[in-house]
N, C-alpha and C positions, 0 to 999 in steps of 0.2 A: 504494500500500500504506500509506503514511503517513497519508493522508486517511481511509481507511476505519477505521483503528484509532482515530483521534481522534474520529470520529463515534460509534463504539462506546463510547468512554469517557464521552461526555457524555449518552448515552441514559439510563442509570440515574439520573443527577442530575436530568434533566428529569422523569422519572417520580416521583422523590421530591418534587420541588417541586409537582407536580400533586397528589400525595397530601397534602402539607402544606396546600395551598390548600383542598382539600375539608374537611379537619379544621378549619381556621380558620373556614370558612363555617358548619360545623355548630356550632362553639362560639359563633359569633355568633348563631345562631338559638336556642340552648338557653335563654337567658333569656326569650325570647318564648314558647316552648313551655311553659316552667314557669309563666309568668304566666297563660296560658290554663288550665292544669291547676288552679292555685290558684283562679282565678275560678270554674271549674266547681264545685269542692268547697265554696267559701265562699258563693257566691251562687246559682247556678243549681240545684244539686241540692236544697238546703233549700227553695227556693221551689216546686219541683216536688213535694216531699214534702208541703208545706202544702196545695197545691192538691188533691192526692189525698185528704188527710184531710178537707178541707172538702167535697169532692164526696161522700165516703163518709158524712159526717155529714148532708148534705142528702138523700141517697138513703135514709137510714135513718129519716127523720122519720115519725112516726105520729101519729094523732089522740090527743090527751090529753097530748102532750109539752109541757113548759114550756120556753119559748124566750126568748132575748133578741135583739132586732134590732140591726142596726148603728147605729140611732139611739138605742138605749138603752131601748126599750120592752120591757117584760116581759109575757108573756101565755101563754095555753094554746091550743094548736092545736085548733080545733073542726071545721074542714073542710079538705080538701086537694084541690088540683087539680094539673095538670101543672106550671104555673109560678106559680100564685097560691095562697096559703095564708090561711085565715081564722083570725085570732087573737083570742081573747076577752081584753081587757085589764082589764075590770071586769065585775061582774054585769050582763048584758044589753048590754054595749058590745063590739061586734066590729069588727075592722079587717081589711081585705084588704091583704095585703102580698105582694110578690114573694118567691119562695122563696129566691133568692140574697141577700136582705136579712137573712136570719137569720144571726146571728153565732155563736151557741152554743146548745147544749141544756143547760138547767139541771137540777139534781137535782130529783126529785119533792118537792113540799112547799115549794119556794122561795117561791112566791106564798102569801101568808097568807090 
């Protein structure tokens, strides 16, 4: 009878220590989880947003748009293909460039 009451008294203490162990392990993982959340909102999400904007800009290109390439060349689109765009950089001078090399669409009248 004495032994069973002693075991019964230590059981809640063992359960409490198990609960404390789980809490301490969760608290140890909290900084790691917070770091991934901050990384997502600071780096990954803005990059995905920029990729969407760039894809939308490239899909919306039309003949006659004035564009600037990643190399700094400014011209007007004269012909368009699936992956190749022909850009007139001067009167009678045309260049073929890949579509993804276009960095931005300029406002009309930028080229003089």
